[in-house]
N, C-alpha and C positions, 0 to 999 in steps of 0.2 A: 764615746764617753771617756774623757780623759780625767781619771780620778788622782789625787792629789799623791797618793802613795802607791800606785802602780803604772806602769808606765804602758799596758794595752788597755785600748779603749773597753774591752769587752770586760776584763777580769779585776774589779776595784776593790780596794779595802777601806779608803780614808779620804774625805774631802769637806765641801761644805755649803751655803744657801743663797739663793738668787731672788730679785725682788722686781722691780721698775721696768715697766715697758720702755723702748727705746726708739729714739728718732733716725731716720737713715743717713742724717749727717751731724749730729750732735758734738758737741766736744766740751769735756769740762777736765781740767787739770787734777793732779793727785791732791791728796789733802794730808796735813801735816796732823797727827793725832796727838796733842799736848797733853791729852788726860793721861795717856799710856805711853809716856815718853822714857821708860825703862829707868835709869838711874836717876832720872832728873834733868831738868834743864833742856836747852834748844837742842836738835839734834845737829851736828857737824861734821865735816869731811875728815875722812883719815881712818888709821887703824885697818886691822883685819877681821873680816866677820868669817867665823867658822861654821859649816852647816855639817850636822853631824845624822847621817842616815842610814837606814837598813840597806836600803836597794840602791845599788850603782845608777849612776845618770850613763848608761851605756846607749849606743848608738846617737852618740852627739854629733848628727847630722842634720842637718833641717830637713831635708828629704825624707828622713825615716822616722822621726820624732812623731807620735801621735798625742799632741798637747792642745788644749785647750786656752785659748787665747795666749797662745806662745809658751804656755808652760811658764816656770817659776825660774830655775836656775836658765835654760835656754834662752828666754826673754831678757838675759842680761846680755846676750851675745849677738842674739838674731833679732833685729825688728822686721817687722812686718808690714803690708799694707795700711792695714789697722790692728788695733789693739785692744785690750780690755781697759775700760777707767781703772785707774790707779786710786780708787777712794774706797774709805770703808763702807760695809752695807750694801744696801739698795744701789746706791749711787753706783758701785762698783759692776752693775750688770750691763751698763752702757757700753757699747763699743762706738772708740772715738779713733781719731786719726792716728796714723803712727808715720809710717814713711810719705803716706800720701797727705795731700792738702784736705781732704774730707773723707768719709765713708762711704764713697761711691756714688755715680750720678748713674742711674738704670735710664733705659728708654723706657719707651711707654708700657711696654708689657713685661717688663724686667726681664729680658734673654739677652740684654748686651750691660756691661757694667763698664764705666770708664774712670780711671784713676788718673791724678796729674801728681807726679814726685814734688815734695818740697824742695825749695834750691839748696844747695851749699849741703848735699848729704855727702858722706865720704866712707869709705873702707878704712880699716886698719892702717892701712899703707897709705893712705891718703889720696889713693883715685878716688875719682867721683863715681857714685852709684847711679845707675841708669836703668831706665825701664827695661832694657837689654837684659840687665843682671838680674832682674825679678822674673822675666820670662823664661830665664835658661835655668834660673832655680826652679822653677814651677816643673819646666819639661824633665829635668834630670829626676825629679819624683816619681816617675813613669817608669823609670829603669828598674827591671826585675832585682838587680842585684841592692837595689836601693829602697827595696819594698819595708812597708811598715808604717807610713803615714796616713793620714785619714784619706778615706776613698771618696770623697765627694768630686774631686776635678775630674777623676775618671768616669763619674757618671754625670756630671753637669755640661762640660765641655763640649763643645760639637767635636766630633773625633776623638774625645778621650778614649772611647772604650778600645780602640784599636791602637792608640798609640803605643810604642815602646820605648821612648824615652831619646833623649840625644846621641847616646854611644850607637845606638843601631840607626835612626832616623834623623839624620842630621840636618834635615829641613825644618824640623820643629814642627810646633802645634800651629797650623793656618788660625785657628779660633783662638789664639793669643795673638794679638796684633801691637807693636809698638812703632807708632808713627813719628816719633819722634823721642830723644833722650828722656824726656819726663813724663811721656804719655804711655800709659798702656790701658787696652780694651779687650775684654773677654766676652766671648760670644757663646750663649749656653742652647742647650737642647730644649730647655722649657724654662719658663719663669721660675726665677729664684729670688723673691724677697729679701731672704736672709743671707744673701752674698756676702755683705758687709762682715758677719759673723765668721765666715768661712775664711773671709783672708785675713784674719788674727792667726790663722794655722801655720806654721813655722815653714810649709811648703813655700809660703810667700815670702820667704825670707831672700834676698840678692845673693847669688855665687856668683863670683868673678870666674868666667869659662877658663881663663889661662890658668887658675890656680885648682881648678877641680882636678880631683885625684880618684875620683870615682868612690869606692868603698873605703879607701884609706883617706880619705877628706875629712871624717870625726875626728881623726887625730889632731888634727890641727886646722880646724874651719876657720875661715876669713869672717872677721867680726864686722858688724854694720851696726852695734850696738855700744852702750859706756863700757863695757869690759869684754878684753880678748883671753884666749886660752893661750898660757906658757906651759902647762905641764897637763897631760891625759894619760893617766896610767891605769892599767889594769881594765880597761874598757869602762872608763868612769868611776872606778873605785876610788880614785883620788883625783880631782881636778883642782887646780890652781886658776884663778881668773885674775888679772891685774887691770888697770886703766887702758882704756882706748885711747890714746892720745888725740885723735882726729874726729871723736864724737863730740858732737855740739850740744850743751842743753838748749840751745836756741832752737835746734830743730825736733828737740823732743822734751814735750811737755808732761811726759809721762812717768820719766825713770829721774829719780834724785840721784844714784851713782855716788851715795856718801863715804862708804869705806873704800880705802886704797886697793886693798886685795881681799879677795873672797877664795876660802879654801874649803873644798867638799870632800870629806871623809865618807865611804859609803862601807858597808858589810859590818857592821856594828850591830849588836842585839839591841833590841828595843829595849829592854830593862836597862842597859848600861847607858843608852842616850840619855832615858829620863831621869837616871840618875845623877851624870854626869850635868845634866841641864840644871837639876835640883841643887846640886852642890855650887855651882858654877864657879868653879875655881879656877886660877890662872886664865888661860885661853879659853876655856870654856865658858867664862863670865861674859863673852863675846859672841855666843855661839847659839844657834837656833837649829832647828830641825822641819824638812820640808815633807816628811813621810811617816811620823812616828807620831801616836795620839799616847793618851793618857788612857788606862785602863781604870776599872772601878777599883782596883785596891790602890791603885797610886790617887787617883782621885779622893778616896779616903785621907790618905795622908795628908793631900794638898789641903783639904778642908778644914783640917787642925791647925796649920800653919798660916797666919796672915802674909806673911811674904811672899810665901809659894804662890798663895792664889792670886796676889798681883801680877804675877808671872805666867798666868795662864790664858793665851788666847782662844776664845770660842767661836767657832762658824758652823755654817750651815751651806750645803752642797745641792745643787739641784739633784735629787738621788733619792730613789724608793726600793725599798725593799719588798718583795711581794711573794705570795704564792700561786704560782702558774700552773696552768690547765692544760691539757692537749685534749679537747673535744672528741678527737679521733680515737681516742681511747675510752673504752667501757670502764666503769659507769659514767664517766665524766661528759659523755656525749649528751647527758641528759642534763639540761639548766637547772633543773630542782635540785639536784645532786650539789651543783655548784653552789647553789644560793644556800644550801643546808649549809655547805661548809663554811661561806661566808658568814651566816648568822652566828655559828658555832664558835668562831675564834674569840679567844680572851687576848685582847692587845694588851692588856695589863702585864700579864705573865710572858708575853712575847718579849716586850719593851723589859722587863725585868731580866730575861734571856739574853738580850741584847745591851745588857752592861746598866741597865736603870735608866730612869726619867732624865739625867742628866746627859746621858749619851744617845738618846731614841727618844723621837715622837711620834705617837702612834698615827699612821697614816688610813683613812678612809677613799682617798682619791689615788688614781695613777699619777698623775702629774703632782709634781712637789707644790709644798703650798707658799707658791712666790708669784707676785704678780707677772714678773717676767716672762712666766710661763703659759700665763692665764691661767692659774688656778681658779677654779668656780666649786666651792664646797660642795659636796654631795655625799650621801651614806645611803646607798639603795638597799643594804640590808644591814640594817642597825643592829649590832651587837652591843651597844655598850661598852663599858670598860672590860668587863668581865665575859662577854659573849652571852649569847641567847640561846640556850639547849632546847628550850621548850619549841620556840620557832623552827628550829634546825630539824627536830624530831617530827613535828607536824608535816615540811615540806619532805622530810624522807618516806614518811608514810604516803604522801601522795605519788611520789616516784617509785613505789613499789617495794620500797625496803623497811617497811614497819618493825621487823625483828632487828635493825640495824645493817650495819655494812662494814665491809673489812676491805680496806685500800691500802696502797704504799705510797710513800712520802720519801722521794729521793733527795739525798741533801750531802753537801760536801765533808769532809773530814777533818779539812784544816779550822782550828780553832779560832775564827775571824769574828763572831758573835752576829754574823749576818746570813751565812748559808749553813750554818755549822751545826754540829749536834745538839747545842744548848737551846738554840731556837726551833729545831726539829721538835725536840722532847716537848717543848712548850706548845706547840702545835699539837701534836699526839695526845698530850692531857686535856687540852681544849676541846678537842673532837670526841675524847673518850666520853666526856659527859653527856653529850648527844647522841650517844649510841653508835659512835663509828670507832673500830679498832683499827688503828694506825700501824702498818708494821714499817719501822725505819730502814732505809737502804742508804747505808753511807758510802761515799766512793772517794776515791784519791781525786785532787783537785782536777788536774787533767782530765781523768776519766771522767767526772763529775761535768765539767764544763762541755766534753763531748758529746753525753747524754743529754744535757739538757737543750742544746743546742742542734740536737740531731734532728733531719725530717723523718726518716722512718727509724721504726723500734725505739722512739723516746720514750721517756716515763710518760704517764699521763696526769702525774702530780708532783711538783718539785720547789724547792725553795731557788728564788731567784732576784736579782737584783738589775736596776738599769740606773745609768747617771746621763747628764746632757753634755753634749760636746759644746753646746754654747746655751746660754740662758732665752730659749725659747722652746714652744712646745714641739714643732717641728721635729727636733733630732730626738726628741724622747716618744713621741707617739708614732712618727710614720715607721721607723724599724720595726717596731713591735705590731703595729695593726694594718699597714699596708699590705694588701693582698698581693701587691705586684713585686714585694719585697719578699716573698717566700722563695726561700732558697732550697733545692731539691739536694743539688750535689756538694753542700758547703756548711758551714755555719749558718743555721737560720734561726733568727732570733725572733721570728713572729711563732711564738711557742704556741698559739691556738689554731694556727694556719688559716687565720681569720683572714677572708676575702670577700668583703662587701663593696659592692660596686658604690653604693651611695656614700659609703667613707672613703673609700678611693678618691672619689671625684672632690669631696670637701677637701680631703688633703691639698689636690692640686688648686683649686681655688685659693685655699688660704696661701699656699706658696707664691700666688702672684702678689700679694699685698708687700708692699713697701712701707705701709705706715704699719710699723710694728707693733704699736699699740691695738689697733684694730684687729692684726693678726692674732694678737694673744687671747681678745675675747673669744675668738673662733675657735682656737686651740681647746680653751677651757671649755667652750660650749660642747664640742666634739668628745673631749674627755668624758664627760658626763654621759653623753650619748651611748659612748661604746661602753662604759661601765656599768649600763643596764643588762647586759648580756653576762654578767658574772663570769668572764672570761680570765680572771684573776683576783686575788684577795689581796689589795694593799696592807700591808703590817705596819712599817714604820719608815721612818726618815731619820736618817743617822746625824748625831750631835758629833762634833769634833772639840777636842780639848788638847791643845799642845804648849808645854812650855816653851819658854826661853830663856835666856841668860840673863843675868841682872844687870848687864850693862850694854843690853841691846836697847835702842830707843826706836820713839816712831812706829810704833805697831799699827799696821795698815792691814786689814781683813777683809777683802770685798766680799760679796754675794755672790761673783763669779766662780772663784775658785775655792774659797772657803777658807783659805790657810794663810799665813802670815807672807806678804809680798815682800820679796827679798829686796825688789828695785827700791824700796821705801825706808827700810831700816837705815839705822847708823849704829856706830859704836862707839862715838866720841860724843 
């Protein structure tokens, strides 16, 4: 999962919503949002856009980035075979062509995907972009020294599991074929109807072999997008992007590229970022952030200032915060105990602990409440707004705990309002009313992640979260509930160690579908079926609020990323 405020798939802290089912080959262009175009007037070219962030844009190499849809800043430099539709809301969940002429042509069983490149594509130095450049860019992502990117191609491509990259194996991957300069073919180990989504990952960006400098490539990567890197200081602490003169809007329907220059400054305190955006003086009037949200106190200030409220972008991302059970640990091996906890949860208090209803929405399904995932409403253990302790006590009695129960809840000590002490305390107070005493076990973030993803000796009950690598049910349900993805010697995301042959089979069957609307319905039905087993307690879906400078125009927030899309904004 790529989360807009964190580089790693597995550790997220802020992003935003998804809705619409997608076709395998549709295309829709970006949309101007005249209702929210900053200081007024139509967006125009020119000026400098400032990006104020807490986290540096490190590892600025397409092989090493783990970004959904190509990311935000990275997608200004790295074009990919496909990309996300740069449009507001639900329309932004569509996958559309980028370097390719369409979103891919599958064979009969979706084990082979073919792409044709558009004509006239060029790198920043004017040399043509070919299918060989894309093949090489993908192959180098397999090199150990360039690790960090999405793992799908290693799992999906024939021979991918054993390939070690072009520095060790110059023959390359035989499962990626380039019969001519504009054609590239991928041969997969198994059917994958979601392949067009994976083709949005930055690993699909072209890299000219002659310009590759291995781990040093990130300092001056070669652009295929509307901007090129002219400065990269402190491993992404300070980036300066300027126009790529050889990028042509005729080949790129998705990026507007209004500003002349984009300057990214990181390492800033979140409170400082929000204060600078609020004040909007000098260069900060033309500034945005891609990783800093407004908190409850800041929202209160915004609520009392109409001019500020007009400069807040709101978004939702395919993301769920939940309580996780490991049924291998007693007493969570008893379904009635898990059900009792589900009934006892007071989601109103949990939402308040997460920042209030403006920043969190209660959840009863594991899949986010968006059509693109195939969301199917269900509430197998209805707790209402404030919990059902009477029903919980009844189930505890049936489970042999008539006098109550004492358990431990593991959480992070980081103040993120997701897996942190505030949310853990809200859960503790909810369960107390049902006769369940909860001992809180707080761990430093790294230790917490190691604990919750451990196969052996992991906690039986802990706070967790999961976000989507792309707007589909597959990357949401499979890592958590596919028994074949249980990892015994590394990070194991299947917290319940759940291995149901019928569920595994259904995952395979859905993955064969290239009709993504039909697939979404099946994912929703599968979520509802798994939910009956009370392997987790969905708590809430976060909502993200971000300020932008008073001179920033053309605000587009898609339901793929849920954050302001830099490729659309103007400052003139």
